N, C-alpha and C positions, 0 to 999 in steps of 0.2 A: 292356371287358376283353375282346381279341380271344384266340379259340380257332381253332386249326392243325386241317385237313381231314388225311389223308394223305400227298392230292394236293397238298400245299402253300399251296394257298391258305384267307385266314383268312374269320372269319365274328365280326363283333360285334355283339353286343348293346346297344342304347338306353337310354341311362337312362330316360330320359323315356317309355319304353314303345314300339311299335310291330314291325316287322317287323324280323328281323336284315338289316342290309349284310352282302354279301359285299364281299371286296376278296380282289381274284388274287395269286398271289403275285408278280409283277409290280409289283407297287402297291404293298406290303407294308413296303418302305424296311430300317428294321432290326427291325422291332417282332417278337418273340418270343413263345410262348404265355402267354397270361398277363399280359401288359402292359395297360394300362389305357392306349389311343392315342385321336386326335383323329382323324376320319377326315373326310374332301371327299368330300360326296355328286358321281355326275358328272350333267353338265347334265341329263342325261332325269330324273332322280332330286328336282333342286332344288325346295322347296316354291313356291307358288303365294304371295302375297302375301297373309298373314294365315290362308294353309290349311297343311295335311299335304302331304308333297310327292306328285310326281302323276306318277308313274313312267310313260312311254312303250314302246308296240310292245315286244320282248324287254324291256326293262325291266319293264315291269308285273309278270311275275312275279318276280322280286327288283331289291331295290334293290342295287348299289354302288357302291364309291366309294374314297379312296385316303390311306391313312394319310400324314399329313401332319404329325402331333408323336408323339412318346413321352411318355405325360402322366407316366406309373409306371410302372417298372420293378418284372416278378414278384422276389417271391424266393422262389421255388420252389427246392428246390437241382435236380439233373440225375445221373440216373443213368446211366454210359455207358462205352464200350470204350476204356483207350488202347491207341493207337495211333504210329506213326511214321512219318514219313517220311523218316528217317534224319539229319537236320537238325533236324526241327522233331519237336514231341508235339501230338499232337492228341487227343482224347475223342472218342467218334461214339454219341451219345446212343443209347440200346435205345426211348426212346419215338418211333415216328415222326412225328408231330406235327413231328416239330423236323427241316429241312430240313440245317443247316448241324455242320458239326463244329466244335469249340471249341479254340483255341488255345491250349493249357499250358506253359506256364517251365518247371514243374518236378515232374517225375516224382513227388515225393514217396512216396520207398520203393516205390510199387506197378512190378511189371514192364512190360513190354506184353502184353495180351491179358489184364492185370486187370480189374475191374468195381471204375469208380470213381465216388464221391458226388462232383461239381462244382458251384462256385457261380459264376456270370455276373461277370463285372467289368467289360465296357465293350463297347462295339461301334458305332464311329462312321461305317463305310465297308462297305457292303453288297457290295462290291464285294472283302471279304477279310475271313476268318472270325473270329466273336466272339472273344473270350477268356475265362478264366473258370481255378478257381486249384478244384486239388484240395483235396478236404476230407476226402475218407475214401476208403478202400481198403480195399476190400471180399474182394478174394482174384481167383484165375483163373475166366475168364469160363467158363469148361468146368467147375465144379466145381457142382453140380446145387444143394449147399446157399446156397449163394450166389443162387442165382436169388430163394430164400424171402425175403433179406434185399435185394436189390435191389429188390425191387415192396413191401418196407415202405418202403425211401426213397423209390424215385418215388410213391409214394403217399402218403409223411407217415401211415402210419397210426403206430400206440400197438405195442410192443413188449413191453409190461409189465402187467401188468394186475390187479386188487386178490382176493387170495387168494377171500374168495366169489365173483367171477366163473368162476377157473377151475373153483372146484367146482361149479357152476352148469352150467358148459360138461360137467365132465366126467362127472353126469348126465342132462344132456340126452343127451351119446356114448352113455351105454351104454344 
């Protein structure tokens, strides 16, 4: 699974253990945070016959590679702000690990600068924006109460709890 740094570079944790593989932004292809990917290690990081990868020189500190295939797309919903170029609608994610804006075809009753939740629908060419659809309109991005629901949606947190949990939280808070 690939995760992205604020710089736009990616890091992949190998399934069979070992150190993370660094993937420079130029080598990500169309990978998004949370995707399961296949990575080809750079030549200096390739395993010797029957052995573990033996990085050389600067690579000895960090294995690096290139995403060569998306094995499974993430199902994470993305929270962002609806914008327009005048001709096209797009959503700017609030999570800074996304370096791309997402093209959307329908505002779904959202107004410009509203906070929305989108679901990824496709991205075939890294030279154009990925596509998504708006699945929920949260409200104006300058409304402080929208920030709370944005965080809940972004991290997939629960909104409601059983009465016993709420009672116990109130006791602890007082």
